[in-house]
C-alpha positions, 0 to 999 in steps of 0.5 A, spaced: 228 230 657 229 223 659 232 221 666 233 215 670 230 214 676 234 209 680 230 209 687 223 208 684 219 202 684 214 203 679 217 206 673 225 207 671 224 213 667 222 220 668 220 225 662 217 232 660 217 230 653 210 226 651 214 223 645 219 219 650 214 216 655 212 209 655 209 204 660 216 204 664 216 212 664 213 217 668 210 224 665 213 230 669 207 235 669 209 242 669 206 249 667 210 248 660 208 240 659 201 239 662 198 241 655 201 234 653 198 230 658 193 227 654 198 225 649 202 222 654 196 218 656 195 216 649 202 213 649 200 208 655 203 212 660 200 211 667 205 215 672 205 222 673 209 226 677 209 234 679 215 238 681 212 237 689 212 230 688 219 229 685 223 230 692 220 223 693 225 220 687 231 225 687 236 228 692 234 235 693 235 237 700 241 242 699 241 249 700 239 253 694 241 260 693 236 263 687 239 270 684 234 274 680 235 281 677 236 285 670 244 285 671 249 282 675 246 275 676 252 271 672 257 275 676 254 275 683 252 267 682 259 266 680 262 270 686 258 266 691 260 260 688 267 262 688 267 264 695 264 258 698 268 253 694 275 257 697 272 256 704 272 249 703 264 247 701 262 243 696 257 247 691 253 247 684 252 252 680 247 253 674 246 259 670 248 263 663 255 260 663 253 252 664 252 247 670 258 246 674 260 242 680 266 243 685 270 247 679 268 242 674 263 244 668 258 239 667 254 242 662 255 247 657 252 254 656 244 254 655 238 258 658 240 262 664 234 258 667 233 251 664 227 247 664 224 245 671 226 238 670 233 240 668 234 244 674 231 238 678 236 233 675 242 238 676 240 239 683 240 232 684 247 231 681 250 236 685 247 233 692 250 226 689 257 229 689 256 231 696 254 239 695 252 243 701 250 249 696 247 250 689 247 257 686 243 258 680 240 264 676 233 265 676 231 269 669 224 273 669 222 268 663 223 262 668 219 266 674 213 267 669 213 260 666 214 257 673 220 253 671 222 254 679 216 250 681 216 246 687 223 249 689 225 251 696 230 256 696 235 257 702 236 265 700 233 269 694 237 275 692 235 281 688 241 285 684 237 290 680 231 291 676 231 296 670 228 295 663 229 289 659 225 283 655 219 288 654 218 284 647 216 278 652 213 282 658 210 287 654 211 293 659 216 295 664 210 294 669 209 287 668 217 286 668 218 289 674 212 285 677 215 279 675 222 280 678 218 282 685 214 276 685 220 272 686 220 275 693 213 275 695 213 270 700 214 273 707 217 266 709 223 266 704 230 269 707 231 274 702 237 279 700 235 285 697 239 291 693 236 297 698 238 302 692 234 299 687 228 303 687 223 298 683 224 293 689 218 291 692 218 286 698 215 284 705 220 286 710 220 279 714 226 275 713 229 280 709 236 283 709 239 289 705 245 291 701 247 298 698 252 303 697 248 309 697 242 307 702 242 305 709 242 297 709 244 291 713 251 290 709 253 297 707 259 301 704 263 305 709 268 308 704 270 305 697 275 307 691 274 304 684 281 306 681 285 301 678 280 296 681 276 296 688 278 297 695 272 298 700 270 298 707 264 293 708 260 294 715 255 289 717 253 290 725 259 291 729 263 287 723 268 291 719 271 288 713 276 291 708 275 288 700 281 289 695 279 286 688 282 287 681 275 287 678 273 294 675 267 298 676 261 300 681 257 295 679 262 290 681 262 293 688 254 291 688 255 284 686 261 283 691 257 286 696 251 282 695 255 275 694 259 277 701 252 278 704 249 272 702 255 268 704 255 271 711 247 269 711 248 262 709 255 260 713 255 265 719 262 266 718 266 272 720 265 278 714 273 279 713 274 271 712 269 272 707 271 278 704 278 275 703 276 269 699 273 274 694 280 277 693 281 270 689 275 271 684 278 274 677 272 275 674 267 272 669 269 271 661 265 276 658 264 281 664 268 287 664 273 282 661 280 286 659 282 283 653 288 288 652 292 293 657 295 298 652 291 300 649 285 298 654 280 294 651 274 291 655 269 286 653 262 286 656 255 283 656 252 289 657 246 290 652 241 295 656 241 302 657 242 301 665 248 295 664 251 300 659 251 306 664 254 302 669 260 300 665 261 307 662 261 310 669 267 305 671 271 309 666 269 316 667 277 318 668 278 316 661 276 318 654 271 312 651 270 309 645 264 304 645 262 299 640 255 296 640 249 293 637 242 291 639 239 284 638 234 283 633 227 280 634 227 283 641 225 289 645 226 295 640 224 300 645 231 300 649 235 301 642 234 309 642 236 309 649 242 305 648 244 310 643 243 316 648 246 313 653 253 312 649 252 319 647 253 321 654 259 318 655 263 316 649 267 320 645 267 315 639 261 311 638 261 305 633 254 302 632 254 295 629 250 288 628 249 284 634 245 278 633 240 281 628 236 275 627 230 276 622 231 283 622 235 288 618 241 290 621 241 297 618 234 298 621 236 296 628 242 301 627 238 307 625 233 305 631 240 306 636 242 312 632 235 315 633 237 316 640 243 320 639 242 328 639 244 331 632 249 335 635 253 328 637 252 324 631 259 327 628 262 322 633 258 316 630 260 311 625 255 306 622 258 299 620 254 293 619 259 288 619 261 287 626 268 284 625 270 290 620 267 295 626 272 292 631 278 293 626 276 300 625 275 302 632 282 298 634 285 302 628 283 309 630 284 307 638 289 312 641 293 310 647 289 314 652 282 311 650 279 305 652 275 301 647 269 298 650 266 292 646 259 291 649 253 286 648 256 279 646 260 278 652 263 271 651 258 269 646 261 265 640 256 266 635 252 271 631 245 269 629 243 272 622 237 270 619 236 263 621 243 261 621 248 261 627 255 263 625 261 263 629 263 269 632 267 271 638 269 279 640 275 277 643 278 273 637 276 279 633 279 284 637 286 280 638 286 279 630 285 286 629 291 288 634 295 283 630 294 287 624 294 294 627 
């Protein structure tokens, strides 16, 4: 990536790609790019910039909010962004859904946390457009690869820590340690999910939120029927939240977002909660595609993520359709199958970005987690479009169909091909044909 530096007297450009550097282009030295340092020097590059030095060239002095966790990062980030905008602040948002400034999308979807230079460039652009806040998702890969090197966060938030990405981190212990390392500095201001048993953090400069545990931002009472109604307490303040969003996990997300905005702005709790009522949700996250019969699309692709969705529909008969990604953590596949068998009356196992693995093998690994006594309720259909058609054809009025795993993804990765595929589109086609 190559960017223009208008305020630099020594060089005109900055790049983290040694193939792009020249005499008037500085090389950005990060954990990922430093192995190409010699190549940059051989190309005649004379200037080298580290992340800590970058603030001399870019406008980075705004309040950054970093959110990490296995689940909930995207929705919590979007909630904070939405509340701050509705309160009249200028805000940037960077994450799974892309890069946004003040309600306008600047870049399409990409990595949850992009390269260091892309992050710094986005913050600089947000600052140039007058933003006071910059909200970003922080993935475990980004923490390990130090993509957030040199960034100063006004607030760091933990949503939860459950098993994921073990293909990369190898063990659950490594993954948990990586997430917790984001909060290791006692001087950083933190907001932590008190109900998360895997969370480890210094108590200094830390506030907490939770539903089950005594915490700084807590829930006095709540109802999840037909949306979220809750009483939130913070010190002597009590606020009422009414939201059309579904599920207990979204109550956690909302509590984190409200707590974060209160810590950042010191505004009254009820004023903040009122703004969240305008938030309609994120595409692909508990997205209602059809009301009667009820069909919901969600990105849940881990055992914990699925359980959170299932627990939102305990009052209904559940049909679920899902798969598991190829070339990724294999240990979660039987766990996902077992989780589905606990809650769903109908289970459709299908493909979900099989990549270079045999979809049938992945499906069998999911099936292996389902007890023999419950396998009569399982249908195996490798073709995801056909699986959706079958599930909808067999769906009854008193059932909810949960289509999980892909969310708002618009592709299916099979081998080395990326093919257009959108769960929402396929659902609408199947409904028309029903």
